[in-house]
DSSP file (Angstrom, degrees, kcal/mol; ACC not computed):
  #  RESIDUE AA STRUCTURE BP1 BP2  ACC     N-H-->O    O-->H-N    N-H-->O    O-->H-N    TCO  KAPPA ALPHA  PHI   PSI    X-CA   Y-CA   Z-CA
    1    1 A M     >        0   0    0      0, 0.0     4,-2.2     0, 0.0     5,-0.1   0.000 360.0 360.0 360.0 -29.9    3.5   15.6  -22.7
    2    2 A Q  H  >  +     0   0    0      2,-0.2     4,-2.2     1,-0.2     5,-0.2   0.877 360.0  54.9 -59.7 -41.8    3.4   11.9  -21.8
    3    3 A N  H  > S+     0   0    0      1,-0.2     4,-1.2     2,-0.2    -1,-0.2   0.878 108.1  48.9 -65.8 -40.5    7.1   12.3  -20.2
    4    4 A V  H  > S+     0   0    0      1,-0.2     4,-2.0     2,-0.2    -1,-0.2   0.895 109.3  53.6 -70.0 -36.8    5.8   15.1  -18.0
    5    5 A S  H  X S+     0   0    0     -4,-2.2     4,-0.7     1,-0.2    -2,-0.2   0.907 107.9  49.4 -57.1 -44.4    2.9   13.0  -16.9
    6    6 A K  H  < S+     0   0    0     -4,-2.2    -1,-0.2     1,-0.2    -2,-0.2   0.747 115.8  42.8 -68.0 -28.5    5.1   10.2  -15.9
    7    7 A L  H  X S+     0   0    0     -4,-1.2     4,-2.5    -5,-0.2     5,-0.3   0.731  95.7  78.2 -84.0 -28.9    7.3   12.4  -13.9
    8    8 A S  H  X S+     0   0    0     -4,-2.0     4,-2.1     1,-0.2     5,-0.2   0.856  94.0  45.9 -58.3 -42.9    4.6   14.4  -12.3
    9    9 A Y  H  X S+     0   0    0     -4,-0.7     4,-2.8     2,-0.2     5,-0.2   0.988 116.4  40.2 -68.2 -55.2    3.6   11.9   -9.7
   10   10 A P  H  > S+     0   0    0      0, 0.0     4,-2.8     0, 0.0    -2,-0.2   0.904 117.9  50.8 -63.5 -34.5    7.0   10.8   -8.3
   11   11 A L  H  X S+     0   0    0     -4,-2.5     4,-1.9     2,-0.2    -2,-0.2   0.935 112.2  45.4 -64.5 -43.5    8.3   14.4   -8.5
   12   12 A G  H  X S+     0   0    0     -4,-2.1     4,-2.0    -5,-0.3    -1,-0.2   0.834 113.5  50.4 -67.6 -36.1    5.4   15.7   -6.6
   13   13 A R  H  X S+     0   0    0     -4,-2.8     4,-2.8    -5,-0.2     3,-0.2   0.982 111.1  48.5 -62.9 -57.7    5.7   12.8   -4.0
   14   14 A A  H  X S+     0   0    0     -4,-2.8     4,-3.1     1,-0.2    -2,-0.2   0.837 109.3  54.1 -57.5 -33.4    9.5   13.6   -3.6
   15   15 A F  H  X S+     0   0    0     -4,-1.9     4,-1.8     2,-0.2    -1,-0.2   0.941 111.1  44.4 -68.9 -44.3    8.6   17.3   -3.1
   16   16 A L  H  X S+     0   0    0     -4,-2.0     4,-1.5    -3,-0.2    -2,-0.2   0.909 114.2  50.8 -60.3 -37.9    6.1   16.5   -0.3
   17   17 A G  H  X S+     0   0    0     -4,-2.8     4,-2.9     1,-0.2     3,-0.3   0.936 105.7  55.4 -65.4 -42.5    8.7   14.1    1.2
   18   18 A A  H  X S+     0   0    0     -4,-3.1     4,-2.4     1,-0.2     5,-0.4   0.885 101.3  57.8 -59.8 -38.4   11.3   16.7    1.1
   19   19 A L  H  X S+     0   0    0     -4,-1.8     4,-1.4     1,-0.2    -1,-0.2   0.917 113.1  40.0 -59.0 -43.0    9.2   19.1    3.1
   20   20 A F  H  X S+     0   0    0     -4,-1.5     4,-2.6    -3,-0.3    -2,-0.2   0.911 114.3  52.6 -72.5 -41.5    9.0   16.6    6.0
   21   21 A F  H  X S+     0   0    0     -4,-2.9     4,-2.1     1,-0.2     3,-0.2   0.981 113.5  41.1 -55.4 -63.3   12.5   15.4    5.7
   22   22 A I  H  X S+     0   0    0     -4,-2.4     4,-2.2     1,-0.2     5,-0.2   0.870 113.1  55.7 -60.2 -38.3   14.1   18.8    6.0
   23   23 A S  H  X S+     0   0    0     -4,-1.4     4,-1.6    -5,-0.4    -1,-0.2   0.936 109.4  47.8 -58.8 -46.0   11.5   19.8    8.7
   24   24 A G  H  X S+     0   0    0     -4,-2.6     4,-1.4    -3,-0.2    -2,-0.2   0.863 107.9  54.6 -67.3 -34.1   12.6   16.8   10.8
   25   25 A I  H  X S+     0   0    0     -4,-2.1     4,-1.9     2,-0.2    -1,-0.2   0.883 108.9  48.4 -57.3 -44.3   16.2   17.6   10.3
   26   26 A Y  H  X S+     0   0    0     -4,-2.2     4,-2.6     2,-0.2    -2,-0.2   0.779 105.5  57.9 -65.1 -29.7   15.7   21.1   11.6
   27   27 A K  H  < S+     0   0    0     -4,-1.6     7,-0.2    -5,-0.2    -1,-0.2   0.870 107.0  47.7 -72.7 -32.8   13.8   19.8   14.5
   28   28 A I  H >< S+     0   0    0     -4,-1.4     3,-1.2     2,-0.2    -2,-0.2   0.929 112.2  49.0 -67.1 -45.0   16.9   17.8   15.5
   29   29 A I  H 3< S+     0   0    0     -4,-1.9     3,-0.2     1,-0.3    -2,-0.2   0.906 123.4  33.2 -63.6 -42.1   19.2   20.8   15.0
   30   30 A G  T 3X S+     0   0    0     -4,-2.6     4,-3.2     1,-0.2     5,-0.3  -0.025  80.1 139.0-103.6  32.4   16.8   23.0   17.2
   31   31 A F  H <> S+     0   0    0     -3,-1.2     4,-2.8     1,-0.2     5,-0.2   0.863  72.1  42.5 -41.0 -57.6   15.7   20.2   19.5
   32   32 A A  H  > S+     0   0    0     -3,-0.2     4,-2.7     1,-0.2    -1,-0.2   0.922 114.8  50.2 -59.8 -44.9   15.8   22.2   22.8
   33   33 A Y  H  > S+     0   0    0      2,-0.2     4,-2.5     1,-0.2    -2,-0.2   0.933 114.6  43.5 -54.7 -51.9   14.2   25.2   21.2
   34   34 A V  H  X S+     0   0    0     -4,-3.2     4,-2.6    -7,-0.2    -2,-0.2   0.899 111.9  52.8 -62.3 -41.5   11.3   23.1   19.7
   35   35 A A  H  X S+     0   0    0     -4,-2.8     4,-2.5    -5,-0.3    -1,-0.2   0.924 111.6  47.0 -54.8 -50.1   10.8   21.1   22.8
   36   36 A G  H  X S+     0   0    0     -4,-2.7     4,-2.9     1,-0.2    -2,-0.2   0.913 111.7  50.3 -63.4 -42.6   10.5   24.3   24.8
   37   37 A W  H  X S+     0   0    0     -4,-2.5     4,-0.9     2,-0.2    -1,-0.2   0.915 112.1  48.0 -65.1 -40.1    8.1   25.8   22.3
   38   38 A M  H ><>S+     0   0    0     -4,-2.6     5,-1.8     2,-0.2     3,-0.8   0.924 111.0  50.7 -62.8 -43.6    5.9   22.7   22.4
   39   39 A A  H ><5S+     0   0    0     -4,-2.5     3,-1.7     1,-0.3    -2,-0.2   0.866 106.5  55.2 -58.9 -42.4    5.9   22.7   26.2
   40   40 A S  H 3<5S+     0   0    0     -4,-2.9    -1,-0.3     1,-0.3    -2,-0.2   0.730 100.2  60.1 -63.5 -21.3    4.9   26.3   26.2
   41   41 A S  T <<5S-     0   0    0     -4,-0.9    -1,-0.3    -3,-0.8    -2,-0.2   0.401 126.3 -99.6 -86.9   5.2    1.9   25.3   24.0
   42   42 A G  T < 5S+     0   0    0     -3,-1.7    -3,-0.2     1,-0.3    -2,-0.1   0.514  73.0 144.5  98.3   3.0    0.7   23.0   26.8
   43   43 A L      < -     0   0    0     -5,-1.8     3,-0.5     1,-0.0    -1,-0.3  -0.621  41.2-138.2 -81.8 134.8    1.9   19.6   25.5
   44   44 A P  S    S+     0   0    0      0, 0.0     5,-0.2     0, 0.0    -1,-0.0  -0.623  83.7  19.9 -83.2 155.9    3.0   17.2   28.0
   45   45 A L  S  > S+     0   0    0     -2,-0.2     4,-2.4     3,-0.1     5,-0.2   0.918  75.4 174.2  60.9  47.2    6.1   15.1   27.6
   46   46 A A  H  > S+     0   0    0     -3,-0.5     4,-2.6     1,-0.2     5,-0.2   0.858  71.3  52.4 -57.4 -40.6    7.3   17.6   24.9
   47   47 A G  H  > S+     0   0    0      2,-0.2     4,-1.9     1,-0.2    -1,-0.2   0.905 112.1  45.6 -66.3 -41.5   10.7   15.9   24.4
   48   48 A L  H  > S+     0   0    0     -3,-0.2     4,-2.2     2,-0.2    -2,-0.2   0.927 114.5  47.8 -63.7 -46.3    9.1   12.5   23.8
   49   49 A L  H  X S+     0   0    0     -4,-2.4     4,-2.5     1,-0.2    -2,-0.2   0.875 111.4  51.3 -58.2 -41.0    6.4   14.0   21.4
   50   50 A L  H  X S+     0   0    0     -4,-2.6     4,-2.3    -5,-0.2    -1,-0.2   0.881 108.5  50.5 -76.6 -34.9    9.1   15.8   19.6
   51   51 A A  H  X S+     0   0    0     -4,-1.9     4,-2.1     2,-0.2    -1,-0.2   0.933 112.5  48.4 -61.5 -41.2   11.3   12.6   19.1
   52   52 A I  H  X S+     0   0    0     -4,-2.2     4,-2.5     2,-0.2    -2,-0.2   0.932 110.8  51.2 -61.7 -44.4    8.2   10.8   17.8
   53   53 A T  H  X S+     0   0    0     -4,-2.5     4,-3.1     1,-0.2     5,-0.2   0.909 108.8  51.2 -54.5 -49.0    7.6   13.8   15.5
   54   54 A I  H  X S+     0   0    0     -4,-2.3     4,-2.6     1,-0.2     5,-0.4   0.874 109.6  48.1 -63.8 -39.9   11.1   13.7   14.2
   55   55 A V  H  X S+     0   0    0     -4,-2.1     4,-2.0     1,-0.2     5,-0.3   0.894 114.1  47.8 -72.2 -37.4   10.9   10.0   13.4
   56   56 A I  H  X S+     0   0    0     -4,-2.5     4,-2.4     3,-0.2     5,-0.3   0.907 116.0  43.8 -57.2 -45.3    7.6   10.4   11.6
   57   57 A E  H  X S+     0   0    0     -4,-3.1     4,-2.2     2,-0.2    -2,-0.2   0.918 120.9  37.3 -74.7 -43.2    8.8   13.4    9.6
   58   58 A I  H  X S+     0   0    0     -4,-2.6     4,-2.9    -5,-0.2     5,-0.2   0.953 122.6  43.5 -68.1 -50.9   12.2   12.0    8.6
   59   59 A G  H  X S+     0   0    0     -4,-2.0     4,-2.4    -5,-0.4    -3,-0.2   0.955 118.7  43.8 -62.7 -52.1   11.0    8.5    8.1
   60   60 A G  H  X S+     0   0    0     -4,-2.4     4,-2.6    -5,-0.3    -1,-0.2   0.897 113.4  52.4 -53.2 -50.5    7.9    9.5    6.3
   61   61 A G  H  X S+     0   0    0     -4,-2.2     4,-2.4    -5,-0.3    -1,-0.2   0.891 109.5  46.2 -57.4 -47.7    9.7   12.0    4.3
   62   62 A L  H  X S+     0   0    0     -4,-2.9     4,-2.8     2,-0.2     5,-0.3   0.936 110.6  54.5 -66.4 -42.2   12.4    9.6    3.1
   63   63 A M  H  X>S+     0   0    0     -4,-2.4     4,-2.7    -5,-0.2     5,-0.5   0.958 112.0  46.2 -53.9 -51.1    9.6    6.9    2.2
   64   64 A L  H  <5S+     0   0    0     -4,-2.6    -1,-0.2     2,-0.2    -2,-0.2   0.920 112.2  48.8 -60.8 -42.5    7.9    9.5    0.1
   65   65 A I  H  <5S+     0   0    0     -4,-2.4    -1,-0.2     1,-0.2   -51,-0.2   0.913 120.2  37.7 -61.9 -43.2   11.1   10.7   -1.7
   66   66 A T  H  <5S-     0   0    0     -4,-2.8    -1,-0.2    -5,-0.2    -2,-0.2   0.756 103.5-128.3 -84.8 -21.9   12.1    7.2   -2.5
   67   67 A G  T ><5 +     0   0    0     -4,-2.7     3,-1.1    -5,-0.3     2,-0.6   0.394  58.8 143.1  92.4  -5.8    8.6    5.9   -3.2
   68   68 A W  T 3 <S-     0   0    0     -5,-0.5    -1,-0.3     1,-0.3    -2,-0.1  -0.608  83.4 -17.7 -74.0 118.9    9.0    3.0   -0.9
   69   69 A Q  T 3> S+     0   0    0     -2,-0.6     4,-2.3    -3,-0.1     3,-0.4   0.846  87.1 163.8  48.2  40.0    5.8    2.2    0.9
   70   70 A A  H <>  +     0   0    0     -3,-1.1     4,-2.4     1,-0.2    -2,-0.1   0.749  65.4  53.9 -57.0 -29.9    4.6    5.7   -0.1
   71   71 A R  H  > S+     0   0    0      2,-0.2     4,-1.7    -4,-0.2    -1,-0.2   0.861 109.1  48.4 -78.2 -31.1    1.0    5.1    0.6
   72   72 A W  H  > S+     0   0    0     -3,-0.4     4,-2.7     2,-0.2    -2,-0.2   0.916 112.9  49.3 -65.5 -42.9    1.6    3.9    4.1
   73   73 A S  H  X S+     0   0    0     -4,-2.3     4,-3.4     2,-0.2     5,-0.3   0.957 108.6  52.2 -53.5 -52.9    3.8    6.9    4.6
   74   74 A A  H  X S+     0   0    0     -4,-2.4     4,-2.8     1,-0.2    -1,-0.2   0.905 110.0  51.0 -49.8 -46.4    1.1    9.2    3.2
   75   75 A L  H  X S+     0   0    0     -4,-1.7     4,-2.2     2,-0.2     5,-0.2   0.954 112.4  43.2 -58.9 -54.1   -1.4    7.7    5.7
   76   76 A V  H  X S+     0   0    0     -4,-2.7     4,-2.0     1,-0.2    -2,-0.2   0.929 116.0  48.2 -63.3 -42.2    0.7    8.1    8.7
   77   77 A L  H  X S+     0   0    0     -4,-3.4     4,-2.5     1,-0.2    -1,-0.2   0.910 110.2  51.9 -65.9 -38.3    1.7   11.7    7.7
   78   78 A A  H  X S+     0   0    0     -4,-2.8     4,-1.3    -5,-0.3    -1,-0.2   0.901 112.4  46.2 -61.5 -40.1   -1.9   12.6    6.9
   79   79 A L  H  < S+     0   0    0     -4,-2.2    -1,-0.2     1,-0.2    -2,-0.2   0.861 112.3  52.3 -73.2 -29.3   -3.0   11.4   10.4
   80   80 A F  H  X S+     0   0    0     -4,-2.0     4,-1.5    -5,-0.2    -2,-0.2   0.888 104.9  55.3 -67.1 -42.7    0.0   13.2   11.9
   81   81 A L  H  X S+     0   0    0     -4,-2.5     4,-2.7     1,-0.2     5,-0.3   0.809  95.5  68.2 -68.7 -30.4   -1.0   16.4   10.3
   82   82 A I  H  X S+     0   0    0     -4,-1.3     4,-1.7     1,-0.2     3,-0.3   0.963 108.3  31.5 -54.4 -67.6   -4.5   16.5   11.7
   83   83 A P  H  > S+     0   0    0      0, 0.0     4,-2.9     0, 0.0     5,-0.3   0.864 118.6  57.0 -65.8 -37.6   -3.8   17.1   15.3
   84   84 A V  H  X S+     0   0    0     -4,-1.5     4,-2.2     1,-0.2     5,-0.3   0.898 108.1  47.3 -58.9 -42.0   -0.7   19.2   14.5
   85   85 A T  H  X S+     0   0    0     -4,-2.7     4,-1.6    -3,-0.3    -1,-0.2   0.898 115.4  44.2 -64.1 -46.4   -2.6   21.6   12.4
   86   86 A F  H  < S+     0   0    0     -4,-1.7    -2,-0.2    -5,-0.3    -1,-0.2   0.807 118.8  42.1 -73.1 -32.0   -5.3   22.1   15.0
   87   87 A V  H  < S+     0   0    0     -4,-2.9     3,-0.3    -5,-0.2    -2,-0.2   0.902 124.8  30.1 -80.8 -39.7   -3.1   22.4   17.9
   88   88 A F  H  < S+     0   0    0     -4,-2.2    -3,-0.2    -5,-0.3    -2,-0.2   0.623 124.3  41.6 -95.9 -16.6   -0.4   24.6   16.5
   89   89 A H     <  +     0   0    0     -4,-1.6     2,-1.9    -5,-0.3    -1,-0.2  -0.235  63.5 151.0-125.7  42.2   -2.2   26.6   14.0
   90   90 A A    >   +     0   0    0     -3,-0.3     3,-2.0     1,-0.2     4,-0.2  -0.518  12.5 170.7 -76.6  70.9   -5.5   27.5   15.7
   91   91 A F  G >   +     0   0    0     -2,-1.9     3,-1.3    11,-0.3    -1,-0.2   0.755  68.4  69.5 -61.9 -24.8   -6.0   30.8   13.9
   92   92 A W  G 3  S+     0   0    0      1,-0.3    -1,-0.3    -3,-0.1    -2,-0.1   0.709 109.0  35.7 -68.9 -16.9   -9.6   31.2   15.3
   93   93 A S  G <  S+     0   0    0     -3,-2.0    -1,-0.3     6,-0.1    -2,-0.2   0.324  94.1 117.6-116.9  13.0   -8.0   31.8   18.8
   94   94 A A    <   -     0   0    0     -3,-1.3     2,-0.0    -4,-0.2     5,-0.0  -0.421  69.2-111.4 -77.1 154.4   -5.0   33.7   17.6
   95   95 A D    >>  -     0   0    0     -2,-0.1     4,-1.8     1,-0.1     3,-0.8  -0.288  38.7 -99.1 -71.9 166.1   -4.4   37.3   18.6
   96   96 A A  T 34 S+     0   0    0      1,-0.2     4,-0.4     2,-0.2    -1,-0.1   0.801 121.4  58.7 -61.3 -26.4   -4.7   40.0   15.8
   97   97 A A  T 34 S+     0   0    0      1,-0.2    -1,-0.2     2,-0.1     4,-0.2   0.816 117.7  28.4 -72.1 -32.5   -1.0   40.1   15.4
   98   98 A S  T <> S+     0   0    0     -3,-0.8     4,-2.9     1,-0.1     5,-0.3   0.450  91.8  97.8-107.9  -4.1   -0.6   36.4   14.6
   99   99 A F  H  X S+     0   0    0     -4,-1.8     4,-2.5     1,-0.2     5,-0.2   0.891  84.7  46.8 -52.8 -47.1   -3.9   35.7   13.0
  100  100 A Q  H  > S+     0   0    0     -4,-0.4     4,-2.1     2,-0.2    -1,-0.2   0.876 115.2  47.9 -67.8 -38.2   -2.9   36.0    9.3
  101  101 A N  H  > S+     0   0    0     -4,-0.2     4,-2.3     2,-0.2     5,-0.2   0.905 112.9  47.2 -67.1 -38.7    0.3   33.8    9.9
  102  102 A Q  H  X S+     0   0    0     -4,-2.9     4,-3.0     2,-0.2   -11,-0.3   0.923 111.8  50.4 -71.6 -37.8   -1.7   31.2   11.8
  103  103 A L  H  X S+     0   0    0     -4,-2.5     4,-2.4    -5,-0.3     5,-0.2   0.913 111.1  48.7 -62.6 -42.3   -4.3   31.1    9.1
  104  104 A T  H  X S+     0   0    0     -4,-2.1     4,-2.5     2,-0.2    -1,-0.2   0.912 112.6  48.6 -61.5 -42.1   -1.7   30.8    6.3
  105  105 A Q  H  X S+     0   0    0     -4,-2.3     4,-2.2     2,-0.2    -2,-0.2   0.935 111.2  50.5 -66.4 -45.8    0.0   27.9    8.3
  106  106 A F  H  X S+     0   0    0     -4,-3.0     4,-1.9     2,-0.2    -2,-0.2   0.938 113.4  44.5 -54.2 -49.7   -3.3   26.2    8.8
  107  107 A L  H  X S+     0   0    0     -4,-2.4     4,-2.7     1,-0.2    -2,-0.2   0.884 110.9  55.0 -63.6 -41.1   -4.2   26.4    5.0
  108  108 A K  H  X S+     0   0    0     -4,-2.5     4,-2.1    -5,-0.2    -1,-0.2   0.903 109.7  45.7 -64.2 -38.5   -0.7   25.3    4.0
  109  109 A N  H  X S+     0   0    0     -4,-2.2     4,-2.2     2,-0.2    -1,-0.2   0.846 109.1  55.1 -73.5 -29.8   -1.1   22.2    6.2
  110  110 A L  H  X S+     0   0    0     -4,-1.9     4,-1.9     2,-0.2    -2,-0.2   0.885 108.9  49.7 -64.1 -36.8   -4.6   21.6    4.7
  111  111 A A  H  X S+     0   0    0     -4,-2.7     4,-2.0     2,-0.2    -2,-0.2   0.927 112.2  47.7 -68.0 -40.7   -2.9   21.7    1.2
  112  112 A I  H  X S+     0   0    0     -4,-2.1     4,-1.9     2,-0.2    -2,-0.2   0.848 108.4  52.9 -55.8 -36.7   -0.3   19.2    2.4
  113  113 A L  H  X S+     0   0    0     -4,-2.2     4,-2.1     2,-0.2    -1,-0.2   0.879 106.4  54.3 -69.4 -34.9   -2.8   17.1    3.9
  114  114 A G  H  X S+     0   0    0     -4,-1.9     4,-1.9     2,-0.2    -2,-0.2   0.913 108.4  50.2 -61.5 -43.5   -4.5   17.2    0.4
  115  115 A G  H  X S+     0   0    0     -4,-2.0     4,-1.9     2,-0.2    -1,-0.2   0.861 107.9  51.2 -62.2 -37.3   -1.3   16.0   -1.2
  116  116 A M  H  X S+     0   0    0     -4,-1.9     4,-3.0     2,-0.2    -1,-0.2   0.900 109.4  51.6 -68.9 -39.7   -1.0   13.1    1.3
  117  117 A L  H  X S+     0   0    0     -4,-2.1     4,-1.8     1,-0.2    -2,-0.2   0.895 109.4  51.3 -69.5 -35.2   -4.6   12.1    0.4
  118  118 A L  H  X S+     0   0    0     -4,-1.9     4,-1.3     2,-0.2    -1,-0.2   0.867 111.0  45.4 -71.3 -34.8   -3.7   12.1   -3.3
  119  119 A V  H  < S+     0   0    0     -4,-1.9     3,-0.2     2,-0.2    -2,-0.2   0.920 114.6  51.0 -69.1 -44.7   -0.6    9.9   -2.7
  120  120 A L  H  < S+     0   0    0     -4,-3.0    -2,-0.2     1,-0.2    -1,-0.2   0.863 112.8  45.0 -57.3 -33.8   -2.8    7.6   -0.6
  121  121 A R  H  < S+     0   0    0     -4,-1.8    -1,-0.2    -5,-0.2    -2,-0.2   0.754  82.7 124.0 -84.4 -21.9   -5.4    7.4   -3.2
  122  122 A R     <  -     0   0    0     -4,-1.3     2,-0.1    -3,-0.2    -3,-0.1  -0.085  59.8-130.5 -51.4 127.9   -3.1    6.8   -6.1
  123  123 A E        -     0   0    0      1,-0.1    -1,-0.1     3,-0.0    -2,-0.1  -0.427  24.2-111.2 -71.9 147.2   -3.9    3.7   -7.9
  124  124 A Q        -     0   0    0     -2,-0.1    -1,-0.1     1,-0.1     0, 0.0  -0.674  41.0 -99.8 -79.0 133.0   -1.0    1.4   -8.6
  125  125 A P        -     0   0    0      0, 0.0     2,-0.4     0, 0.0    -1,-0.1  -0.176  32.7-122.8 -48.9 140.1   -0.1    1.2  -12.2
  126  126 A V        -     0   0    0      1,-0.1     2,-0.1    -3,-0.1    -3,-0.0  -0.726  31.2-110.9 -85.8 138.0   -1.4   -1.8  -14.1
  127  127 A A        -     0   0    0     -2,-0.4     2,-0.2     1,-0.1    -1,-0.1  -0.476  30.9-121.8 -66.8 137.2    1.4   -3.9  -15.7
  128  128 A K              0   0    0     -2,-0.1    -1,-0.1     1,-0.1     0, 0.0  -0.568 360.0 360.0 -79.7 148.1    1.3   -3.6  -19.5
  129  129 A R              0   0    0     -2,-0.2    -1,-0.1     0, 0.0    -2,-0.0   0.433 360.0 360.0-106.6 360.0    1.0   -7.1  -21.3
């Protein structure tokens, strides 16, 4: 059981990182579509905001996957998730057809935010003497 315990934190951190890394890659592939969708949501400078988003997602995702500066990455990603969740998944103002999907996406982002807070809070292991 101890081996599972040793692997659970880096594996969980890497899974969280993979979500952001892959999402960032797909935003590059569909840049024009995503920028258009962001602009239609009322965001100014959608192309610039999308480029910043891609840097945050790919950079933060890789940092979580590798474990390098994972706590800083988790902080940035947590702060990033707050406005993204409220702007793009406002289930309270969604029409009946998209209410359930937006609620699910909102709750998914809250769960990911919880994961970021766990990474952020993780105590550094004390060296054995």
